[in-house]
Structures are given as structure tokens and as C-alpha cells.
TIBA-331874 format. One record per residue (C-alpha): chain; residue number from 1; residue in three letters; x, y, z. Coordinates in steps of 0.2 Angstrom, whole numbers, plus 5000, padded with zeros to 4 digits. Layout:
BEGIN
{'A', NUM, 'ALA', {X, Y, Z}};
...
// end
This chain:
BEGIN
{'A', 1, 'UNK', {4857, 4888, 4765}};
{'A', 2, 'UNK', {4873, 4881, 4760}};
{'A', 3, 'UNK', {4881, 4868, 4774}};
{'A', 4, 'UNK', {4897, 4860, 4778}};
{'A', 5, 'UNK', {4899, 4849, 4794}};
{'A', 6, 'UNK', {4917, 4846, 4801}};
{'A', 7, 'UNK', {4919, 4833, 4814}};
{'A', 8, 'UNK', {4939, 4833, 4819}};
{'A', 9, 'UNK', {4948, 4835, 4804}};
{'A', 10, 'UNK', {4935, 4828, 4791}};
{'A', 11, 'UNK', {4922, 4836, 4781}};
{'A', 12, 'UNK', {4907, 4822, 4784}};
{'A', 13, 'UNK', {4893, 4833, 4777}};
{'A', 14, 'UNK', {4893, 4844, 4761}};
{'A', 15, 'UNK', {4877, 4852, 4754}};
{'A', 16, 'UNK', {4883, 4866, 4743}};
{'A', 17, 'UNK', {4875, 4875, 4727}};
{'A', 18, 'UNK', {4885, 4881, 4712}};
{'A', 19, 'UNK', {4889, 4897, 4720}};
{'A', 20, 'UNK', {4903, 4889, 4732}};
{'A', 21, 'UNK', {4917, 4877, 4728}};
{'A', 22, 'UNK', {4925, 4868, 4743}};
{'A', 23, 'UNK', {4941, 4856, 4742}};
{'A', 24, 'UNK', {4949, 4846, 4755}};
{'A', 25, 'UNK', {4967, 4841, 4758}};
{'A', 26, 'UNK', {4969, 4828, 4773}};
{'A', 27, 'UNK', {4987, 4830, 4781}};
{'A', 28, 'UNK', {4994, 4821, 4797}};
{'A', 29, 'UNK', {4998, 4838, 4805}};
{'A', 30, 'UNK', {4986, 4851, 4799}};
{'A', 31, 'UNK', {4972, 4848, 4786}};
{'A', 32, 'UNK', {4966, 4861, 4774}};
{'A', 33, 'UNK', {4948, 4868, 4769}};
{'A', 34, 'UNK', {4948, 4878, 4753}};
{'A', 35, 'UNK', {4932, 4888, 4751}};
{'A', 36, 'UNK', {4929, 4899, 4734}};
{'A', 37, 'UNK', {4913, 4909, 4733}};
{'A', 38, 'UNK', {4908, 4914, 4717}};
{'A', 39, 'UNK', {4890, 4921, 4718}};
{'A', 40, 'UNK', {4878, 4929, 4734}};
{'A', 41, 'UNK', {4877, 4914, 4747}};
{'A', 42, 'UNK', {4874, 4909, 4764}};
{'A', 43, 'UNK', {4885, 4896, 4772}};
{'A', 44, 'UNK', {4883, 4887, 4788}};
{'A', 45, 'UNK', {4898, 4878, 4795}};
{'A', 46, 'UNK', {4897, 4867, 4810}};
{'A', 47, 'UNK', {4912, 4861, 4818}};
{'A', 48, 'UNK', {4915, 4847, 4832}};
{'A', 49, 'UNK', {4930, 4842, 4840}};
{'A', 50, 'UNK', {4931, 4826, 4849}};
{'A', 51, 'UNK', {4949, 4826, 4852}};
{'A', 52, 'UNK', {4959, 4839, 4845}};
{'A', 53, 'UNK', {4954, 4848, 4828}};
{'A', 54, 'UNK', {4969, 4857, 4817}};
{'A', 55, 'UNK', {4963, 4865, 4802}};
{'A', 56, 'UNK', {4969, 4879, 4790}};
{'A', 57, 'UNK', {4953, 4887, 4781}};
{'A', 58, 'UNK', {4957, 4897, 4767}};
{'A', 59, 'UNK', {4941, 4907, 4760}};
{'A', 60, 'UNK', {4940, 4918, 4744}};
{'A', 61, 'UNK', {4926, 4929, 4739}};
{'A', 62, 'UNK', {4926, 4934, 4720}};
{'A', 63, 'UNK', {4921, 4952, 4715}};
{'A', 64, 'UNK', {4904, 4959, 4717}};
{'A', 65, 'UNK', {4898, 4946, 4730}};
{'A', 66, 'UNK', {4889, 4946, 4746}};
{'A', 67, 'UNK', {4891, 4932, 4758}};
{'A', 68, 'UNK', {4885, 4928, 4775}};
{'A', 69, 'UNK', {4895, 4915, 4785}};
{'A', 70, 'UNK', {4889, 4907, 4801}};
{'A', 71, 'UNK', {4900, 4896, 4811}};
{'A', 72, 'UNK', {4896, 4886, 4827}};
{'A', 73, 'UNK', {4910, 4876, 4835}};
{'A', 74, 'UNK', {4908, 4864, 4849}};
{'A', 75, 'UNK', {4918, 4851, 4857}};
{'A', 76, 'UNK', {4936, 4850, 4865}};
{'A', 77, 'UNK', {4952, 4857, 4857}};
{'A', 78, 'UNK', {4955, 4868, 4842}};
{'A', 79, 'UNK', {4969, 4876, 4832}};
{'A', 80, 'UNK', {4964, 4885, 4818}};
{'A', 81, 'UNK', {4971, 4896, 4805}};
{'A', 82, 'UNK', {4959, 4906, 4793}};
{'A', 83, 'UNK', {4963, 4918, 4778}};
{'A', 84, 'UNK', {4950, 4927, 4771}};
{'A', 85, 'UNK', {4953, 4935, 4752}};
{'A', 86, 'UNK', {4939, 4948, 4748}};
{'A', 87, 'UNK', {4940, 4956, 4731}};
{'A', 88, 'UNK', {4932, 4972, 4725}};
{'A', 89, 'UNK', {4913, 4978, 4728}};
{'A', 90, 'UNK', {4911, 4961, 4740}};
{'A', 91, 'UNK', {4905, 4961, 4758}};
{'A', 92, 'UNK', {4907, 4946, 4770}};
{'A', 93, 'UNK', {4898, 4945, 4785}};
{'A', 94, 'UNK', {4905, 4932, 4798}};
{'A', 95, 'UNK', {4895, 4927, 4813}};
{'A', 96, 'UNK', {4903, 4915, 4826}};
{'A', 97, 'UNK', {4898, 4906, 4841}};
{'A', 98, 'UNK', {4910, 4894, 4850}};
{'A', 99, 'UNK', {4906, 4883, 4864}};
{'A', 100, 'UNK', {4923, 4873, 4867}};
{'A', 101, 'UNK', {4934, 4868, 4880}};
{'A', 102, 'UNK', {4951, 4875, 4872}};
{'A', 103, 'UNK', {4953, 4885, 4857}};
{'A', 104, 'UNK', {4968, 4896, 4847}};
{'A', 105, 'UNK', {4963, 4903, 4831}};
{'A', 106, 'UNK', {4975, 4916, 4821}};
{'A', 107, 'UNK', {4964, 4924, 4807}};
{'A', 108, 'UNK', {4971, 4935, 4792}};
{'A', 109, 'UNK', {4958, 4946, 4782}};
{'A', 110, 'UNK', {4964, 4953, 4766}};
{'A', 111, 'UNK', {4953, 4966, 4758}};
{'A', 112, 'UNK', {4961, 4966, 4742}};
{'A', 113, 'UNK', {4948, 4975, 4731}};
{'A', 114, 'UNK', {4943, 4993, 4732}};
{'A', 115, 'UNK', {4926, 4993, 4741}};
{'A', 116, 'UNK', {4928, 4976, 4749}};
{'A', 117, 'UNK', {4921, 4974, 4768}};
{'A', 118, 'UNK', {4921, 4964, 4781}};
{'A', 119, 'UNK', {4910, 4963, 4797}};
{'A', 120, 'UNK', {4915, 4951, 4810}};
{'A', 121, 'UNK', {4907, 4945, 4825}};
{'A', 122, 'UNK', {4912, 4933, 4839}};
{'A', 123, 'UNK', {4902, 4926, 4854}};
{'A', 124, 'UNK', {4911, 4915, 4866}};
{'A', 125, 'UNK', {4911, 4908, 4883}};
{'A', 126, 'UNK', {4927, 4904, 4889}};
{'A', 127, 'UNK', {4930, 4891, 4903}};
{'A', 128, 'UNK', {4948, 4887, 4899}};
{'A', 129, 'UNK', {4962, 4895, 4887}};
{'A', 130, 'UNK', {4955, 4905, 4871}};
{'A', 131, 'UNK', {4965, 4915, 4861}};
{'A', 132, 'UNK', {4961, 4924, 4845}};
{'A', 133, 'UNK', {4973, 4934, 4836}};
{'A', 134, 'UNK', {4966, 4944, 4822}};
{'A', 135, 'UNK', {4975, 4955, 4808}};
{'A', 136, 'UNK', {4966, 4965, 4795}};
{'A', 137, 'UNK', {4975, 4971, 4779}};
{'A', 138, 'UNK', {4968, 4985, 4770}};
{'A', 139, 'UNK', {4976, 4982, 4753}};
{'A', 140, 'UNK', {4965, 4994, 4743}};
{'A', 141, 'UNK', {4957, 5010, 4746}};
{'A', 142, 'UNK', {4938, 5012, 4751}};
{'A', 143, 'UNK', {4939, 4997, 4760}};
{'A', 144, 'UNK', {4929, 4993, 4778}};
{'A', 145, 'UNK', {4932, 4982, 4793}};
{'A', 146, 'UNK', {4921, 4981, 4809}};
{'A', 147, 'UNK', {4927, 4968, 4821}};
{'A', 148, 'UNK', {4917, 4964, 4836}};
{'A', 149, 'UNK', {4924, 4950, 4849}};
{'A', 150, 'UNK', {4912, 4947, 4864}};
{'A', 151, 'UNK', {4916, 4935, 4878}};
{'A', 152, 'UNK', {4911, 4929, 4894}};
{'A', 153, 'UNK', {4926, 4922, 4905}};
{'A', 154, 'UNK', {4920, 4909, 4917}};
{'A', 155, 'UNK', {4928, 4893, 4929}};
{'A', 156, 'UNK', {4946, 4890, 4923}};
{'A', 157, 'UNK', {4945, 4902, 4908}};
{'A', 158, 'UNK', {4960, 4914, 4902}};
{'A', 159, 'UNK', {4953, 4923, 4887}};
{'A', 160, 'UNK', {4963, 4934, 4874}};
{'A', 161, 'UNK', {4959, 4946, 4860}};
{'A', 162, 'UNK', {4972, 4952, 4849}};
{'A', 163, 'UNK', {4966, 4962, 4835}};
{'A', 164, 'UNK', {4977, 4972, 4822}};
{'A', 165, 'UNK', {4972, 4984, 4809}};
{'A', 166, 'UNK', {4983, 4987, 4795}};
{'A', 167, 'UNK', {4983, 5003, 4782}};
{'A', 168, 'UNK', {4998, 5007, 4773}};
{'A', 169, 'UNK', {5002, 5024, 4765}};
{'A', 170, 'UNK', {4992, 5028, 4751}};
{'A', 171, 'UNK', {4977, 5017, 4754}};
{'A', 172, 'UNK', {4964, 5030, 4757}};
{'A', 173, 'UNK', {4947, 5032, 4763}};
{'A', 174, 'UNK', {4946, 5017, 4774}};
{'A', 175, 'UNK', {4936, 5013, 4790}};
{'A', 176, 'UNK', {4945, 5002, 4804}};
{'A', 177, 'UNK', {4934, 4999, 4817}};
{'A', 178, 'UNK', {4938, 4987, 4832}};
{'A', 179, 'UNK', {4926, 4983, 4847}};
{'A', 180, 'UNK', {4932, 4969, 4860}};
{'A', 181, 'UNK', {4924, 4966, 4877}};
{'A', 182, 'UNK', {4926, 4953, 4891}};
{'A', 183, 'UNK', {4915, 4950, 4905}};
{'A', 184, 'UNK', {4926, 4943, 4918}};
{'A', 185, 'UNK', {4917, 4932, 4930}};
{'A', 186, 'UNK', {4933, 4926, 4939}};
{'A', 187, 'UNK', {4949, 4931, 4946}};
{'A', 188, 'UNK', {4960, 4924, 4930}};
{'A', 189, 'UNK', {4969, 4934, 4918}};
{'A', 190, 'UNK', {4961, 4940, 4901}};
{'A', 191, 'UNK', {4969, 4952, 4889}};
{'A', 192, 'UNK', {4964, 4962, 4874}};
{'A', 193, 'UNK', {4977, 4970, 4863}};
{'A', 194, 'UNK', {4969, 4983, 4850}};
{'A', 195, 'UNK', {4982, 4987, 4838}};
{'A', 196, 'UNK', {4980, 5000, 4823}};
{'A', 197, 'UNK', {4994, 5002, 4811}};
{'A', 198, 'UNK', {4989, 5018, 4801}};
{'A', 199, 'UNK', {5000, 5026, 4789}};
{'A', 200, 'UNK', {4988, 5036, 4780}};
{'A', 201, 'UNK', {4979, 5051, 4787}};
{'A', 202, 'UNK', {4963, 5049, 4776}};
{'A', 203, 'UNK', {4957, 5035, 4786}};
{'A', 204, 'UNK', {4944, 5033, 4801}};
{'A', 205, 'UNK', {4951, 5021, 4813}};
{'A', 206, 'UNK', {4943, 5017, 4829}};
{'A', 207, 'UNK', {4945, 5004, 4844}};
{'A', 208, 'UNK', {4937, 5001, 4862}};
{'A', 209, 'UNK', {4943, 4987, 4872}};
{'A', 210, 'UNK', {4935, 4984, 4891}};
{'A', 211, 'UNK', {4937, 4970, 4903}};
{'A', 212, 'UNK', {4928, 4968, 4919}};
{'A', 213, 'UNK', {4913, 4963, 4928}};
{'A', 214, 'UNK', {4894, 4966, 4923}};
{'A', 215, 'UNK', {4891, 4985, 4923}};
{'A', 216, 'UNK', {4887, 4992, 4938}};
{'A', 217, 'UNK', {4874, 5003, 4932}};
{'A', 218, 'UNK', {4865, 4990, 4924}};
{'A', 219, 'UNK', {4865, 4979, 4939}};
{'A', 220, 'UNK', {4859, 4993, 4949}};
{'A', 221, 'UNK', {4845, 4996, 4938}};
{'A', 222, 'UNK', {4839, 4978, 4938}};
{'A', 223, 'UNK', {4842, 4975, 4956}};
{'A', 224, 'UNK', {4831, 4992, 4961}};
{'A', 225, 'UNK', {4817, 4984, 4952}};
{'A', 226, 'UNK', {4818, 4970, 4963}};
{'A', 227, 'UNK', {4829, 4958, 4953}};
{'A', 228, 'UNK', {4841, 4949, 4963}};
{'A', 229, 'UNK', {4859, 4950, 4960}};
{'A', 230, 'UNK', {4863, 4933, 4954}};
{'A', 231, 'UNK', {4847, 4934, 4941}};
{'A', 232, 'UNK', {4852, 4952, 4936}};
{'A', 233, 'UNK', {4870, 4946, 4932}};
{'A', 234, 'UNK', {4862, 4932, 4921}};
{'A', 235, 'UNK', {4851, 4944, 4912}};
{'A', 236, 'UNK', {4866, 4955, 4908}};
{'A', 237, 'UNK', {4876, 4941, 4901}};
{'A', 238, 'UNK', {4861, 4934, 4891}};
{'A', 239, 'UNK', {4858, 4952, 4883}};
{'A', 240, 'UNK', {4877, 4953, 4880}};
{'A', 241, 'UNK', {4879, 4936, 4871}};
{'A', 242, 'UNK', {4863, 4938, 4860}};
{'A', 243, 'UNK', {4865, 4956, 4856}};
{'A', 244, 'UNK', {4870, 4959, 4837}};
{'A', 245, 'UNK', {4867, 4941, 4831}};
{'A', 246, 'UNK', {4859, 4940, 4815}};
{'A', 247, 'UNK', {4858, 4921, 4817}};
{'A', 248, 'UNK', {4860, 4907, 4830}};
{'A', 249, 'UNK', {4849, 4913, 4844}};
{'A', 250, 'UNK', {4842, 4897, 4848}};
{'A', 251, 'UNK', {4861, 4890, 4849}};
{'A', 252, 'UNK', {4866, 4904, 4859}};
{'A', 253, 'UNK', {4853, 4902, 4872}};
{'A', 254, 'UNK', {4856, 4883, 4873}};
{'A', 255, 'UNK', {4875, 4887, 4878}};
{'A', 256, 'UNK', {4869, 4900, 4890}};
{'A', 257, 'UNK', {4857, 4889, 4899}};
{'A', 258, 'UNK', {4872, 4876, 4901}};
{'A', 259, 'UNK', {4880, 4888, 4912}};
{'A', 260, 'UNK', {4867, 4899, 4919}};
{'A', 261, 'UNK', {4849, 4892, 4923}};
// end
């Protein structure tokens, strides 16, 4: 698998084949990483922030390419801007696991070519302020977006998901899906804002948003079988955070075990 390791705002490891080209521009304020993917590829990016990391990541996927992108973030503070440019007949699957103290991400997805697709899955445990602002632009017909954000809010956490999907008039036969859920184990404020800006009738658009404690029915089911409340809660959280991951089960379990033993 292709691999990048980024510590603070520097690339310290770069193992890539000919399907991917990466350029890096260092800046005193915000550094920039540009990633071009020309052929089918898997790419793992590991981020570590010892102080505060500020990065812009631009990722362009060429025509007729399938890309699986895996990201693991750990450490302290992040301010990140992402821009994904996806050309026709290309599919990008993104799996992200965050284990950070504080983070603010702004993500833009441009589905530029016909039949461009993006599947996005985020898993995070928020113990401080985390804000994710995602904007998905369907710039051509027959495009597909599936955005899933899952978070568990603990300790001093304040978790926010803002997800916006855009389909202009004349861009037809698109599918726009959003699914956002936060399990809030605190009395702190969390927020989900699902937005659909659809100016075309020939579109399928759905969103779901849920903030709350662990599911009462699931808790009752487990406790009725002799499992104590705390253990039942832990099992539900573990299942929630592991569900849907095509990669990173061991990494996610290690993070879960830091908070629930």
C-alpha cells in the first residue's frame, strides 16, 4: 500500500508507486500537500500533531480511477482544509479515524465528471472541540455521494458536523446521501447541521441526523441478558465505532480501549 507519514506540517515518510504523485509546499502559516492519483491505488496517510498542525490537502483523481484513501490522525491540534477533485467514472472511498485533542476540518468535494462517486466515513472520539464542515458539489450528472460521520462525545468534548450537498438545475440523476450520528455521553453541546441545496427534480437526496445517548432498546436488550449497564454501553459504543470500517479495526479498537476498558 502507498503510504505518507506527516508529522506536524512536514512529510517525513513517502512510499509511493507510479500511480500517485505528491508535491509539498512549506509555508510559515499553512503548508500545502498536493496529491494526484492517476491509476487505481490504495493510499494510507498517517498524521501526528505534536503542537498544532495547519495543512491544506488538495487531492485530484483522474478519469476511470478507483482510489481507497485511509487516514489516521493522532495528537494535539489540527486545522485542515481538504479539496477533492474527482473526474468522470472515478470512485473515491475515504475511511478516516481521528484520535486528536482538538480539530477543525473544512472539506470540499467536487464531483466534476459524469459518474464520479465519493464514499466518505469518519469515526472520531471527541474529548475537546471538534468541528467538521463538509461541502459536496455535484457538478455533473449521474454523480453519487455518500457521507457518513460517526462520533462519540466524552469528557470536555463539543462535536459538530455541518454537511451540505449541492445539485444545481440541469444536473440530473444524482444521489446525495448524508448520515450523521453523535453519541453524546456528556451534558456538553453537540451539533449536526444537514443541508441539501437541490435545484433539480431528477435527484435522490436523503439525510439523517441523530444526537443522543446510547439507544434505549439496545441497552434494554443487553441488560435483559445479564450485562451490566456500563458494559452494555461500552459494547454499543464499540459496535458503533467499528461498524462500516473496511480498514483500521485494530487502530480503532486501541483508541476505544484508551477510554473504555
